[in-house]
C-alpha positions in Angstrom: -1.0 15.7 28.4 1.6 13.6 26.5 4.5 15.5 24.8 4.4 15.9 21.1 7.3 13.4 20.4 5.6 10.7 22.2 2.2 11.5 20.5 3.6 11.1 17.0 5.2 7.8 17.8 2.0 6.2 19.0 0.3 3.6 16.8 -3.3 4.0 16.1 -4.1 1.4 18.6 -2.2 3.4 21.1 -3.5 6.8 20.2 -7.1 5.4 20.3 -6.7 4.0 23.8 -5.1 7.3 25.0 -8.0 9.2 23.7 -10.5 7.0 25.4 -8.6 7.1 28.7 -8.7 11.0 28.5 -4.9 11.3 28.2 -4.8 13.2 25.1 -7.3 14.7 22.6 -7.9 14.5 18.8 -6.9 18.2 18.7 -3.6 17.4 20.5 -3.0 14.4 18.1 -3.6 16.7 15.2 -1.5 19.6 16.3 1.4 17.2 17.0 1.0 15.7 13.4 1.0 19.2 11.9 4.0 20.2 13.9 5.7 17.1 12.6 4.6 18.0 8.9 6.1 21.5 9.4 9.3 19.9 10.7 9.7 17.2 7.9 7.9 18.5 4.8 10.8 20.8 3.6 12.9 17.9 3.2 10.7 14.7 2.6 7.7 16.5 0.7 5.3 13.7 1.4 2.2 15.9 1.0 0.6 17.5 -1.9 -2.1 19.4 -0.2 -2.6 20.3 3.5 -6.1 21.2 4.5 -5.0 22.5 7.9 -8.0 24.5 9.0 -10.4 21.7 8.0 -8.3 19.1 9.8 -8.4 21.0 13.2 -12.1 21.7 12.9 -12.6 18.0 12.2 -10.4 17.2 15.4 -12.6 19.6 17.5 -15.7 17.7 16.3 -14.2 14.5 17.0 -13.3 15.5 20.7 -17.0 16.8 21.1 -18.4 13.6 19.8 -16.2 11.5 22.3 -17.2 13.9 25.2 -20.9 13.2 24.3 -20.4 9.5 24.2 -20.5 9.0 20.4 -17.6 6.7 19.7 -17.2 5.9 15.9 -14.4 3.2 16.5 -10.5 2.9 16.6 -10.1 5.6 13.9 -12.2 8.2 15.6 -10.1 11.3 16.1 -6.9 9.9 14.3 -5.2 11.8 11.7 -4.9 10.0 8.5 -3.3 10.9 5.1 -5.1 9.9 1.8 -3.4 9.5 -1.7 -3.9 12.4 -4.1 -5.7 10.2 -6.6 -8.7 9.9 -4.3 -11.6 12.4 -4.7 -11.9 14.7 -1.7 -14.8 17.3 -1.7 -13.6 20.8 -1.5 -9.9 19.7 -1.5 -7.4 19.7 -4.3 -7.1 16.5 -6.2 -4.3 16.6 -8.7 -2.8 13.2 -8.8 0.7 14.8 -9.5 -0.3 16.1 -12.9 -0.4 19.6 -14.5 -3.3 18.3 -16.5 -5.4 18.2 -13.5 -4.0 21.4 -11.9 -6.5 23.2 -9.6 -9.1 20.4 -9.8 -11.3 20.4 -6.8 -13.9 17.5 -6.7 -17.5 18.1 -5.7 -17.8 14.6 -4.0 -15.6 12.3 -1.8 -14.5 9.0 -3.0 -16.1 6.1 -1.1 -12.9 5.4 0.9 -12.7 8.9 2.0 -16.4 9.1 3.0 -15.9 5.8 4.9 -13.0 7.3 6.8 -14.9 10.3 7.7 -17.8 8.0 8.9 -15.3 6.2 11.1 -14.3 9.5 12.7 -10.8 9.9 11.0 -9.2 13.2 10.5 -8.0 13.9 6.9 -4.7 15.4 7.6 -3.7 15.8 3.9 -3.4 14.5 0.4 -0.2 12.4 -0.1 2.0 12.9 -3.1 1.9 10.0 -5.8 3.5 9.5 -9.2 1.8 11.4 -12.0 -1.5 9.6 -12.6 -0.1 6.9 -10.4 1.8 5.3 -13.3 5.4 6.8 -13.2 7.3 8.5 -16.1 8.1 11.2 -13.8 9.6 11.3 -10.4 8.0 13.3 -7.5 10.4 15.3 -5.1 9.3 12.9 -2.3 12.3 11.3 -0.3 12.4 8.4 2.2 13.7 9.3 5.6 15.6 5.9 5.6 18.0 7.4 3.0 17.3 10.6 1.2 19.4 9.3 -1.8 17.5 6.2 -2.2 14.3 5.3 -4.2 11.2 5.9 -1.8 8.8 3.6 -3.6 5.8 4.4 -5.9 3.2 5.1 -6.9 1.8 5.6 -3.2 5.0 7.4 -2.5 3.7 10.1 -0.3 1.6 7.7 1.8 4.7 5.6 2.7 7.0 8.4 3.5 4.3 10.5 5.5 3.9 7.4 7.7 7.4 6.3 8.4 8.2 10.1 9.1 5.5 10.1 11.8 3.5 12.7 10.0 0.4 10.5 9.8 -0.9 7.6 11.9 -2.1 5.8 8.9 -2.5 6.4 5.2 -4.4 5.2 2.1 -2.6 4.1 -1.0 -3.8 2.4 -4.1 -2.2 -0.7 -5.8 -2.2 -1.6 -9.5 1.1 -3.5 -9.6 2.4 -3.2 -6.1 2.0 0.5 -5.3 1.0 0.0 -1.7 3.3 -3.0 -1.0 6.5 -1.5 -2.5 6.5 1.6 -0.4 5.5 -0.5 2.5 8.6 -2.8 2.0 11.0 0.3 1.5 9.7 2.2 4.4 9.5 -0.7 7.0 5.6 -0.4 7.0 2.5 -2.9 6.8 0.6 -2.6 3.5 -2.4 -4.4 2.5 -3.9 -5.0 -0.9 -7.1 -6.6 0.0 -9.1 -8.9 -2.3 -10.2 -7.2 -5.6 -13.6 -5.6 -4.8 -13.2 -5.7 -1.2 -12.6 -1.9 -1.0 -14.6 0.4 -3.4 -12.6 2.2 -6.0 -15.4 4.6 -6.7 -14.1 8.3 -6.8 -10.3 7.1 -7.2 -8.8 8.1 -10.4 -8.1 4.9 -12.1 -4.8 3.5 -13.7 -6.3 0.1 -14.9 -9.8 -0.5 -13.6 -9.6 -4.3 -13.6 -6.4 -4.2 -11.6 -6.8 -1.3 -9.2 -7.0 -1.8 -5.6 -7.3 0.6 -2.7 -5.8 -0.1 0.7 -4.2 1.0 4.0 -0.5 1.6 5.1 0.1 1.5 8.7 3.1 0.8 11.2 1.6 -2.3 12.8 -0.5 -5.2 11.7 -3.4 -4.5 14.1 -3.6 -0.8 13.0 -3.9 -2.1 9.4 -6.6 -4.4 10.4 -8.6 -1.5 11.9 -8.2 0.6 8.8 -9.3 -2.1 6.4 -12.3 -2.8 8.4 -13.3 0.9 8.3 -12.9 1.2 4.5 -14.0 -2.2 3.2 -17.6 -3.1 2.3 -19.9 -3.3 -0.7 -20.4 -0.1 -2.7 -23.3 0.0 -5.2 -21.5 3.0 -6.9 -18.6 0.7 -7.8 -19.5 -1.9 -10.4 -16.6 -4.1 -9.3 -17.5 -3.9 -5.7 -18.0 -7.4 -4.1 -21.1 -8.2 -2.1 -19.2 -9.9 0.7 -19.6 -9.3 4.4 -16.9 -7.5 6.2 -15.6 -9.3 9.3 -13.8 -7.9 12.4 -10.2 -8.3 10.9 -8.8 -8.2 14.3 -11.0 -11.0 15.8 -8.5 -13.9 16.3 -5.5 -12.0 15.2 -3.7 -13.3 18.3 -4.4 -16.9 17.7 -1.0 -17.8 16.4 0.0 -19.8 13.2 0.1 -23.4 14.6 -0.7 -25.7 11.8 -1.1 -23.0 9.3 0.0 -24.1 5.8 2.3 -21.5 4.1 3.7 -22.2 0.7 6.9 -21.1 -0.9 7.9 -21.4 -4.6 11.6 -20.7 -4.2 12.3 -21.0 -7.9 10.0 -18.0 -8.7 10.2 -15.9 -5.5 13.8 -16.5 -4.2 15.8 -16.7 -7.5 16.8 -15.1 -9.8 17.3 -11.4 -9.0 16.7 -11.6 -5.4 19.9 -10.0 -3.6 21.5 -12.1 -1.0 20.3 -9.7 2.0 16.7 -9.7 1.0 16.8 -13.6 0.5 18.4 -14.1 3.9 15.8 -11.8 5.7 12.9 -13.7 4.0 14.5 -17.2 4.9 14.6 -16.0 8.5 11.0 -15.1 8.5 10.1 -18.3 7.2 12.2 -20.0 9.8 10.5 -18.1 12.5 7.0 -18.9 11.3 7.9 -22.6 11.3 9.3 -22.2 14.8 5.9 -20.8 15.7 4.2 -23.9 14.3 3.4 -23.1 10.8 3.8 -25.8 8.2 6.1 -24.6 5.3 5.2 -26.2 2.1 7.4 -26.3 -1.0 5.4 -25.7 -4.0 5.7 -25.0 -7.8 3.4 -22.9 -9.8 4.9 -22.5 -13.5 2.0 -20.0 -14.4 3.8 -17.5 -12.3 6.0 -16.9 -15.4 2.8 -15.5 -17.1 2.2 -12.7 -14.7 4.5 -9.7 -15.9 3.6 -9.8 -19.6 -0.1 -10.5 -18.9 -0.4 -7.7 -16.4 1.4 -5.1 -18.4 -0.7 -5.8 -21.4 -3.8 -5.4 -19.5 -2.6 -2.2 -17.7 -1.4 -0.6 -20.9 -4.7 -1.1 -22.6 -6.9 0.1 -19.8 -4.7 3.1 -19.1 -4.7 4.2 -22.7 -8.4 3.8 -22.9 -8.9 6.1 -19.7 -6.6 8.8 -20.9 -7.3 8.8 -24.6 -9.3 11.9 -24.8 -7.7 13.9 -22.1 -4.2 13.3 -23.8 -5.5 14.5 -27.0 -6.8 17.7 -25.4 -4.1 18.3 -22.7 -1.3 16.2 -23.7 1.1 19.0 -23.5 0.5 19.1 -19.7 1.5 15.6 -19.2 5.2 15.0 -18.5 6.8 13.4 -21.6 7.5 10.1 -19.8 4.0 9.7 -18.3 2.3 10.7 -21.6 4.5 8.0 -23.5 3.8 5.3 -20.9 0.0 6.0 -21.1 -0.2 6.0 -24.9 1.6 2.8 -25.4 -1.5 0.9 -25.0 -3.0 2.4 -28.0 -0.7 0.3 -30.2 -1.6 -3.0 -28.5 -3.9 -5.1 -30.6 -7.3 -6.0 -29.5 -6.4 -9.7 -29.9 -3.4 -9.2 -27.6 -5.6 -7.7 -25.0 -8.1 -10.5 -25.2 -5.2 -13.0 -25.0 -4.1 -11.3 -21.8 -7.5 -11.5 -20.3 -7.6 -15.1 -21.1 -4.2 -15.8 -19.7 -5.3 -13.9 -16.4 -8.3 -16.4 -16.2 -5.7 -19.4 -16.6 -3.6 -17.9 -13.9 -6.4 -17.4 -11.5 -7.4 -20.9 -12.0 -4.0 -22.2 -11.5 -3.7 -20.2 -8.2 -7.0 -21.6 -7.0 -6.1 -25.1 -7.7 -2.5 -24.8 -6.0 -4.3 -23.4 -2.8 -6.9 -26.2 -2.9 -4.5 -29.0 -3.7 -1.9 -28.0 -1.1 -4.4 -26.9 1.5 -2.6 -23.5 1.6 -3.5 -20.7 3.9 -1.0 -18.4 2.3 2.1 -18.0 0.0 5.1 -16.2 1.2 7.8 -14.3 -0.6 10.1 -11.2 -0.5 7.8 -8.2 -1.2 10.5 -6.9 -3.7 13.8 -8.6 -4.6 16.0 -5.7 -3.7 16.2 -3.0 -0.9 15.7 0.5 -2.1 18.3 1.3 -4.7 20.0 4.7 -5.0 18.0 7.2 -7.0 21.0 7.3 -9.5 20.9 3.5 -10.0 17.0 3.0 -10.3 17.0 3.0 -14.1 20.4 1.2 -14.3 20.4 -2.4 -15.4 21.9 -5.1 -12.9 23.9 -8.1 -13.9 21.7 -10.4 -11.9 18.3 -9.4 -13.4 16.9 -11.2 -16.3 17.2 -9.5 -19.9 19.0 -6.3 -18.5 16.0 -5.3 -16.4 16.3 -2.4 -14.1 15.8 -2.5 -10.4 12.5 -0.7 -10.9 11.3 -3.3 -13.3 12.4 -6.0 -10.9 10.3 -4.6 -8.1 7.2 -5.8 -9.9 8.3 -9.5 -10.2 7.0 -10.5 -6.7 3.9 -8.1 -6.6 2.3 -8.5 -9.8 0.8 -12.0 -9.2 -1.7 -10.7 -6.5 -2.8 -8.0 -8.7 -3.4 -10.4 -11.6 -5.2 -12.9 -9.4 -7.1 -10.4 -7.2 -6.1 -12.3 -4.2 -5.3 -10.3 -1.0 -1.7 -9.7 -0.4 0.2 -7.9 2.7 3.7 -6.7 3.0 5.0 -6.5 6.4 8.5 -5.6 8.1 10.7 -8.7 7.9 14.0 -7.2 9.0 17.0 -5.1 7.7 20.0 -5.4 5.3 23.5 -5.0 6.7 23.4 -1.4 5.6 20.3 -0.8 7.7 17.8 -0.8 4.9 14.2 -2.2 5.6 13.2 -5.5 4.0 9.6 -6.4 3.7 8.1 -9.9 3.3 4.7 -10.6 1.5 1.9 -13.0 2.1 -0.7 -13.9 -0.5 -3.9 -15.4 0.7 -7.1 -16.9 -0.3 -9.8 -14.5 -1.7 -11.7 -12.5 1.0 -9.4 -14.2 3.7 -7.4 -11.0 4.8 -7.9 -12.2 8.4 -5.7 -15.1 8.0 -2.9 -12.8 6.5 -3.3 -10.6 9.5 -3.1 -13.4 11.8 0.1 -14.7 10.3 1.7 -11.3 10.1 0.8 -10.5 13.6 2.3 -13.7 15.0 5.7 -12.7 13.3 5.4 -9.2 14.3 5.5 -10.3 18.0 8.8 -12.0 17.5 10.8 -8.9 16.6 11.1 -5.1 17.3 11.3 -4.3 13.4 8.2 -2.1 13.6 9.7 0.1 16.3 12.9 0.8 14.3 13.1 4.5 13.1 15.0 5.8 10.2 18.1 8.1 10.9 16.2 11.0 9.3 13.2 10.9 11.6 14.8 13.3 14.0 17.4 15.8 13.5 
């Protein structure tokens, strides 16, 4: 039997292989993760709820199934964390809010049901910003630096994974909330095409922008997880009727003759700090060395994204919370309540104008990919490494209009939410201070496989994914 420390450092792929070779068991994996949670939670606070007995019972069932020859796939017997805005039958789902304190759903979100069907072990519910929208800060801290911003809103999903207290996690992404914690925590995070993964049973922030997706430590693991949770869901009106491929098929085929675009005016300036720009340019150079064609492009419509998305998000969030805030507004934190109610003062004409601007932007993106024959766009995931907590809300001289670093985070991630295109963040390197830097790939609708292939090719050129934060072990 492998020792606990070796077990928690395994990727999903490695743990799955060890299970099938009889070198470990799901119970051993689960016990190792639970021991790790006990070790790290007092400091990192990645989890909101830990159904320990249920997790161990599920692991025992998973082992019995494997012994009986029933293999549900690569997630069978693997402990996975799920963001606390996903309904879990019989398990607390409070989405970080006192307004939902004590709420226990009577059904599972589709993403949870699919994880169960794939044999995964739900190890716990990961913390998130209140209602996934911010306005208050959870106590969660990143092991890369306890004094720095750990990301949001899928904050616990990123921290649990990098702390080795889960093998994979589920997050949600309305304006970068999978990709931002992925970048800050040296992880792989996929926001798949809008409608690829059902959002049924997931508490919404803005229904026309919300995405559900996986965070992992490697690209192949991410492809495994997306394959398990993707697919049409009749319970979700926005779910796409598109066949789910094997996202790992062809992942090793490389990037020769792949066309990757870069709009340097938007994605590399202004506001991108030198260390992040240097890492991204190095990734681009390595992809070119591997055979990719790097294409300089320009998309003026990118300037529309922030104002357009914020308008849509504000209105849809206000609509969802309108009745609950009137009944339980005193239970919302003041910052979250103010953020959610701002949409009530947006005019209907402004919302409609934003919807029309989104269609214009989607058309411009589609035309750009077709005109330049692109397979992907590349950019830094976020313009800065994780700032110190005390500086998160402070303006920076190099940001437009006195924006805070937090506001600057969304500059690069909003376009994919607005267009609905798939976008992946993957480890690109580190700053001189040792902070992770992620790069982002935006792809064609329902072509997540190409993004995985590009990210996997780059992953093989470095050991970034194997780097561990100083706070992982005492």
